[in-house]
C-alpha positions, 0 to 999 in steps of 0.5 A: 505487533509479531503476527501483522510483521510475520504476515508482512514478511510472507508477503476527515474534514474532507470526507463529507465532500468526498461523498458527494463526489461524482464517480468518474468513468470506468476504464481498465487497469493496466495488465500484461498485454491480452486479457486474461480469462479472469480479467474477460470474465469480470469484463463481461460481467461488469461492462467495463470494456470501453466504458466511462470516459477516463481509462484508468492508469493504475500501475501494478507492483509487488513486495519483493519479499514475494518474489520466490524465483530467481538468485540475483535482483536482476533475475526477479525483476526480469520476472516480475516484468514477464509476469505483467508488474510495473514495480516493486516495493523493498525494505529499508533500513535492509543492511544485506540489501545492495542498493546499487545492485537495485538500481542496476537492476531497475534500469535493466529491466524498468521495474520501478522501485516505487516505494521502500517500507519501513522495516523496524517500525514494529520493533522501534515504535515512534510513540514508544515512552523511551525517548532512545526508542523513538530516538531510533524509529526516527533514525530507521525513518531517514534512513529509509528515506535516504533509500528511497531517494537512491532508487527513485522511490517516491514513498516510504511506508509506516506504521505511525504508532502501536497502541496498547493498555500501557499508554493513553490514545492520546499520548500515542498521538501526541508521541508519533506526530512529534517524532514524525516531525522530525524526520520531515526536514529529510522527508522534504530533501529527499522529496520522498512521501512518508505514507501511513498505513492503516494496519491492525496497531489499535491507532487511527481507527476511523477514516475521518481520524485518519484523515485528521491525522494526516492533516495535523501535519498540513504537509504534502510529504505526509500522506496515507497509505491505504490497505484494502485488506487491512480494513476489512475486519473493522470496516468498509474500504470504500468508506476509506477512500471516500474519507481520505480522498486526495490524501492517498498516496498509495494503495495496497491490494489484498483481500480479507474474507469475513466467513473465513475469520468467523469459521477458521480463525482471525487471521484466516480472513488473510488467506482470501485471494484477491477477489473472492473476499469481502472487499467490495472492489466495483465500490472500492475502485469507484470511489478511487476513481471520484478521487482521481487517483485510478485515473491520474494520467501519472499512473498511480501504485497498486501493490499486491502484499499477499503470500508469494511464489514463483512463476505461476503464482505471481502470474495468478496474482497478476490476473486477479489484479487486472480482475478487481482493477477493472472491477 
């Protein structure tokens, strides 16, 4: 889906039990030091200062492509650290990336390369009727898993299929699962999770279906990459968190405005800043508390996927993430 790729470049079974789970206490997401004004206002309004029994432990990250300042990977990582971020996601396969340079920058700054994004899934569809295309897609996935292992990343984000009128939904389900299973030995060897993301690809259109898809693999190396903003055009993010539960491996943070969508056009919905759309972050965070994701002692990841920029813009993104992750 070309429009999805452009946007990225610039920037069921267990559901019933999860719906009945009690929400855990609300703490504060890890920030950049002292509370920013935006975060302080949220704390005042939501009453989260000192609330709850278990503090949130989320770690903040961005996509490397959002960092418009710095000439080297090291300079970009240093900037991210100064802006209050803990980690980053990067594309693979990526012939222009020097992964040794990335590892050196990681070691020098403490910025964790926590995830890799499969860079070819919009071109090499794993549900293609052309076996050679599927084979290339699986090969690219294996490369991404290998690169993830090289830098200590724990996941590879994957769009599993792209559905259109030319292929039945059931066939897309069948072929994509078979393709991903071919890459599972590489995932197990690397100790890296294949994280299936919800995007506008006409596939996995409900949270119960998404949960069923993950369960079909019966393997801990296939989990879900939940993108908050991508759901809002079709549903309610908190419902997805409740249904997916512990299947969630990672979370993308962005917002979407239904009003902007209706008034200005479909893709304008993504122009809403984090915290100014229709995500309903307090409900999302309570759901993430209930699953244990937001309070995991290991510190799980919340990665912004929005338009980036230089220092000032990155600081603004960091402040907005503090606000919504504390909601």
